[in-house]
C-alpha positions in Angstrom: 88.4 120.9 79.9 85.1 121.1 81.9 83.3 118.8 79.4 85.8 116.1 80.2 85.2 116.4 83.9 88.9 116.7 84.8 89.5 120.4 84.6 89.6 121.3 88.3 91.6 118.2 89.2 94.2 118.8 86.4 94.4 122.5 87.4 94.9 121.6 91.0 97.6 119.0 90.2 99.4 121.5 87.9 99.4 124.2 90.6 100.8 121.8 93.3 103.4 120.5 90.9 104.6 124.1 90.3 105.0 124.9 94.0 101.8 126.9 94.3 98.9 126.3 96.7 95.9 124.5 95.4 92.9 126.5 94.1 90.2 127.5 96.6 86.7 126.7 95.6 83.8 128.4 97.3 80.2 129.5 96.6 79.1 133.0 96.7 75.6 134.4 95.8 74.7 131.1 94.0 77.9 131.0 91.9 81.0 129.0 92.2 84.1 131.1 92.9 87.5 129.6 92.1 90.5 131.5 93.5 93.9 130.6 92.0 96.5 131.7 94.6 99.7 133.0 92.9 103.2 133.2 94.2 102.4 136.5 96.1 105.5 138.1 94.9 107.7 135.1 95.8 108.6 134.0 92.3 111.5 131.9 93.4 109.0 129.3 94.8 107.6 128.6 91.4 109.2 125.6 89.9 108.7 123.7 86.7 107.5 120.1 87.1 110.7 118.8 85.5 112.6 119.8 88.7 110.5 117.6 90.9 112.8 114.9 92.3 111.5 111.4 92.9 108.6 109.5 91.6 105.9 111.3 93.6 104.9 114.7 92.5 103.3 117.1 95.0 100.0 116.5 93.3 100.3 112.7 93.8 101.5 113.1 97.4 98.5 115.2 98.2 96.3 112.3 97.2 98.0 109.9 99.6 96.9 109.2 103.2 99.5 108.7 106.0 99.4 104.9 105.7 99.9 105.0 102.0 102.9 107.3 102.4 104.4 104.8 104.9 103.7 101.8 102.6 105.3 103.6 99.7 108.4 104.5 101.8 108.8 100.9 102.9 108.5 99.7 99.2 111.2 102.2 98.3 113.5 101.0 101.2 113.1 97.2 100.8 112.0 96.9 97.2 108.5 95.5 98.0 105.8 95.4 100.6 103.2 92.8 101.6 99.8 93.2 103.2 101.3 91.2 106.1 104.0 93.9 106.6 101.3 96.6 106.5 99.1 94.8 109.0 102.1 94.4 111.4 103.3 98.0 111.1 100.2 100.1 110.5 97.1 100.6 112.7 94.5 99.3 110.3 92.5 96.2 109.4 93.0 94.1 106.3 90.2 95.8 104.3 91.7 99.2 104.9 95.2 98.0 104.0 93.8 96.5 100.8 92.1 99.8 99.8 95.4 101.6 100.5 97.3 99.2 98.3 94.7 99.4 95.5 94.9 103.2 95.7 98.7 103.1 95.3 98.3 100.8 92.3 95.7 103.1 90.7 98.1 106.0 91.0 100.8 103.9 89.3 103.2 103.8 92.2 103.1 100.1 92.9 102.1 96.9 91.1 101.4 93.4 92.4 103.6 90.4 91.9 102.2 87.0 92.7 98.7 86.2 93.9 96.8 85.6 97.1 98.7 85.3 100.3 102.1 85.3 98.5 101.4 88.6 96.7 103.9 91.4 97.2 103.7 94.9 95.9 106.7 96.4 94.1 107.6 99.8 92.8 106.3 100.4 89.3 109.0 100.5 86.7 108.7 104.3 86.3 109.4 104.7 90.0 112.4 102.4 90.2 
């Protein structure tokens, strides 16, 4: 896994998706130390990913900032969201909103319909 460069990220996502805390990474005596917190005896909190309800797993949710969460909730409520709605309802400038929307698209949560000023962002088919 390490050779592909995604080992830690995939491990973190899997732990979050199973209801566990994310790994703690620290440095001690010149070595990296990775602590994988277990359930601490509370085995009822471990859940298989199949029981995650909704399109956003805990691992994906951990990657979203507060604006992105609000944008995604609005898209779920109304079916789509525009950059104009974001500018009107969120405390951010256009460039920040654009980065938030691009982040949601990269995570596969939204996809654009239309171009330019008439573009709107709708839920990806796997989230509908």
